[in-house]
C-alpha positions, 0 to 999 in steps of 0.5 A, a space after each residue: 521167634 519165641 511166641 510165648 508171652 513173657 512173665 517176669 515173676 517179680 512178686 516183690 514189684 507187684 507187692 510194692 505197687 499193690 501196697 502204694 495203690 491201696 494206701 493212696 485210696 485213702 482220703 487222708 495223707 499217707 506217709 512214705 515211711 509206710 512204703 520203705 519196707 516194700 521198696 527195700 524188698 523190691 530190690 530195684 536195679 535203680 536203687 542198688 544200695 537201698 539196704 546199705 547204710 552207705 548212701 546211694 549217690 546215683 539214686 540220689 542224683 537221679 531222683 534230685 534231677 527229676 524233682 524240683 529243687 524245692 523238694 528239700 523244703 517239701 513235707 507234703 506232696 499232693 497229686 491230681 489231674 485238673 486245676 479244679 481238683 486242687 482248688 476244691 481240696 483247698 490248694 489254690 495252686 494258681 497262686 503258688 510258685 510254679 517250679 521245674 525239674 531238669 529231668 522230668 516234665 511235670 506241671 508242679 507248684 510249690 507253697 513254701 509257707 505250707 511246705 506243700 508241693 502240688 503235682 499234676 499226673 497225666 496217667 497212673 504211670 506218673 504215680 508209678 514214677 513219682 512214688 518210688 522216687 519219693 521213697 528212694 529220695 527219703 531213704 537216701 536223705 535219712 542216710 545222709 542225715 545220720 552221717 551228717 551228725 559227725 563232727 567233721 560235717 558239723 564243723 564244715 556246715 557251721 562254717 559254710 552253710 550259706 556257701 554257693 561256690 564249688 567246693 575245693 578238691 580238699 573239701 570234697 575229699 574231706 566230706 567224702 570220707 565223712 559221708 562214706 562216698 567216693 569223691 567222684 560221686 560227691 562231685 556228681 551230687 554237687 553238680 546235680 544240686 548246683 549252688 544249693 549243694 551246701 544248703 541241701 546238706 545243711 537241711 539234711 543235717 537238721 532233720 529227717 525227711 518224712 514225706 506225706 502224700 495225698 492223691 486227690 483223684 486217680 480215676 481213668 475218667 479224670 485222666 481222660 478229662 485232663 487229656 481232653 483239656 489238652 486237645 481243647 487247648 491245642 485246637 483253641 490256640 491254632 484253630 483259627 489258622 489251622 483246621 486240625 480235624 480235617 487235614 492229614 496228620 503225621 503224628 510225632 512223639 519226640 521232644 520240643 527241639 529235635 523236630 523244629 531245629 532240622 525244619 528251620 535250619 536256624 542253627 545251620 544259618 547261625 553257624 558263624 555266630 555259634 563258632 564265635 560264641 564258642 571261641 569268645 566264651 572259652 568253650 574249648 571242649 566244644 571247639 575241639 569237638 567241632 574241629 574233630 567233626 569238621 576234620 573227620 565227619 564233614 557236613 553230614 554230622 556237623 549239623 547234629 553238633 550245631 543243634 546241640 550247641 544251639 541251646 547253650 548259645 541261645 541261653 547265653 547270648 541275649 534276645 536277638 538270636 532267640 527273637 530271630 529263631 522265633 520269627 523263622 519258626 512263624 515264617 515256617 508255619 510252626 506253632 508252639 502250643 504250651 500247656 496252660 492247664 493240667 499236665 505239662 506237655 508242649 505241642 507243636 503244629 507244623 504246616 508242611 506247605 509253609 516250610 522253606 525248602 532252602 532252610 531245611 536240613 539237607 539230610 531231611 530233603 536228601 534227593 527228594 524233590 520239594 516242588 510239592 511242598 507249597 501244595 501239601 495240606 498235611 501237618 506234623 503234630 509233634 508232642 513232647 513225649 509223655 511218660 508211660 500210659 500218658 502216651 496211650 491217652 494222648 494218641 487215643 484222644 488225637 485219633 478220635 479227633 482227626 480224620 486222616 492219620 498218615 503216620 505215627 512216629 515214636 522217638 524216645 530214650 531207653 535202657 539197653 541190655 546189649 548196647 552202649 549209650 548213644 546207640 539207636 535201637 529199632 524194635 519190631 516186637 514190643 511187650 507192654 507190661 500195662 496190657 501184658 500184650 506182645 505187639 508184633 508190627 512192621 517198623 517202617 525204619 531199618 538200620 540203613 535209615 538211621 546210620 548215615 546220620 549217626 556220628 558215634 553210636 551203632 544202630 541195632 534193628 530187629 530188636 525186641 522192646 519191653 515197655 516197663 511200668 516205671 524206672 524204679 519198678 525193675 530189678 535184676 530178676 525182672 531184667 534177666 527174664 526178659 533178656 533170656 527171652 531176647 528183649 534188649 530195650 527197656 522203655 516206657 512209651 512203646 507199648 501204650 502207643 501200640 495199644 492206641 494204634 490197635 484201637 485206631 485200626 481195629 473195631 474194639 478196645 485193645 486186648 489183655 495178655 495176648 500176642 497181637 499182630 499189627 501188620 498192614 496198618 493203613 498208616 506208617 508206624 515207626 518206633 526208634 529209641 536211643 540208649 541213655 542208660 545201661 542197667 547192667 552197670 548197676 546204676 552208674 549212668 544214672 543222673 548223668 547229663 548227656 554229653 554231645 555223644 549222648 545227644 547225637 542220636 536224638 538228632 539222627 533219629 529226628 532227621 530219619 523221621 523227618 526224611 521219612 515224612 517228606 518221602 511219604 508226603 511226596 508220594 502222597 502228593 504225587 498221587 493227588 497231583 500227578 504233575 509233582 515230580 517223582 521222589 
């Protein structure tokens, strides 16, 4: 193994970041236009056509899916960490509309009259994500503004400016020629914008985009106050029923559905109704997938598919199944704690002793006994995985407040330099661009732990991961340097989590720019990533909604994490209750 700390040598990325951080120190609004030149110079791998007059549809789709639809009417973006910061600055955000994006969880409010959007940031990683995204969006908006001045787009928009239904193939072909984009790319943009496709083009045609940005507060102390507020909310909402501070905790960073579904088994028990739903609603592609899994893969992989379809099923069929699922979660000792103030993150607290062993996904149990379940005092605390340095802040706060951390399990999306979408990567080396540390550790998972639960992809263990500063803050030279050093996984949370783990097991704050060994931690540490992008394809995957083939590894990794927790807890309970059956 090469034990030298890798250096990207990307002065362009560093210059870009220094530029926007120096500007954001201003107490007044700054203009995104001042960042365009340094953004172009960075040559981001997520913004391949930044310098070209041709629209970069992949970048526009990616950005659009990670910002609320109201972004087309926004002139000013205000960033802050706490409600009172916005109120003190004259932005009564609790009176504003709360808005959402499909591809990024951030608490966001919008005031249409003032054309202002307020965004909560959990760490500086949110700034490193949002500023380049706004810049890229503005660049691509203004390209299309110029192209929409042609006669053909003008005639089309004059005739159909209030249209909401999909365009015909002939209309797409006509517009694609006028806008200098491929027909397939324009159709992707139509899918991303939905019923507001024509309306958005009309907005673009009427004026250039000129975003202003104002940062109300960006201090480390403010980030920590926001994280403290998150923890206080969790304790307040479950404190009467569950003593978080005194009970053993298995910490999981995943998402809001992938842990709960295998623990309640609701989709498995609801299979007959889900099948009737697919048949009655004409979901032929889903039916074909279901039949293929039944024929070729059997029960083991069918459950992943049922969890995938469950979200669509619950959205379409009314309140009865949703109410039943909520009741099953309550019976299983699952508490959902939504974020009511500050940044947007859902937390789930799960009491193992209230789980119904008969409801569990059979793969979670495996061959393990479950007679210990009623006696366990352990909890699973699952958070909707945060962005970048938010991971460090959250795990650090948790570790300060609980007395017994039994395991830390991280699941997240990543870009892969040597695999395909749907693959699972297991790293035992993580280089963190924030601290410049390279962490070496014993990942508690191997390929054999995941492969039995995966339908399509491949499991690649013994990998090396790089925790990047931001999705746009990468270019071809940046990736090539790490690829030459054997780093094949690009993600954002692993390094910050490892910095927090360091501070849990060592008597000092994490170092900077060192090789750090974390072997022999007193609790389980596992990091799993599933591939959602392949950067060497030059952005072709950006903005693509994951099909079942892309979601399948989410559940494969979740089941592996839950099986590991069950095995560890069975072992722990046997040590404290010798009559419990051996796992």
